N, C-alpha and C positions, 0 to 999 in steps of 0.2 A: 829600793822597794820595787816590786814587780807584781802588784795585785792583778789578778785576771778574773773578770766576771764570767761565770759559767752559766748563770740563769738570771733573768730579770722578770719581775712582775710589776707592770705599771699599776699604781693604785690611785685612789681619789686624791684630790688636793695636790696634784703634781708631785707625788712621792713615788719612789721606786723601791721595791723590795729586791735586794741583790743577794745572790749567793756567789761567793768567791771560790776560786779553785782550792783554797785551803779549808773550805767547809764553813767559813764564817758567813753568817746571815746578817745583813746590815740594811738600814733604811737611809735613803738619800732624798733630800728635799730639793727638787729642781726649781721651785718657785723663785729663788733669788736670781736665777739665770734668765728668767723670762723677759726681763727688761732689755736684754742685749739683742740687737738685730739678728744675730746668727741663730737665736733660739725662738724667734717670734712665732713660728708655726706651731710650736709646742703648746701655745696658749689654747689651741683647739683640743678639747679633751679626746675627741675621736682620733686625731692625729697623734696626740701624746700616747695613746694606748697602743700605737704601732711600734713602740720601742721594744727592742729585743737585743739579746746578747750576740755579738759577732766579733771574732778575733780578740776576745778578752775585754771588751768594753760594751757600752750600750750605744746602739745606733738607731736612727730613724731614717725614713726616706729623705731624699734630697741631701744626702751626705752630712746629716746632722749627727754629731756624736759628742761624747764627753770623755775626757782623759781618764783612764782607769785609776791613776794616782789620785785625781780629784775625787772620783767616786768613793775611793777607800778612805782618804783622809778627811773628807767633809761629811762622811756618813756616820751614823751611830749604830752600835751593835743592837740587834733586836733582843728584847727580853723574852724569857721563856713564855710568859703569858701572852705575848704577841702571836703565839702559835695555837692558841685555843681554837676550837672548832667555830665558836661564835665569831671571833675576829676574822678568821679566814673566810667564813661565809659572807660577812659584811664586805670584806675587801673584794670578793669576787662578785658582789652584787646579788647574792642569793637571798 
């Protein structure tokens, strides 16, 4: 397996909307990882929102990142209704 993240959108409730190189769009819940010391800064929503795609994975300042295999295997595929205008507006805070 070699999933590569091409785009990431940090969402509310410590979730990430991920687009992989194969075109799949998936949702990943970061909240189970927040108890680990390596991810403690992500508890701050402003810091969490700094997550972005780099070298095929999601990274934050201070060398915080997640394995792309974990992002793929522990995420769920988005349903088509997740792309409605209303849901995207809510996710973007509009």
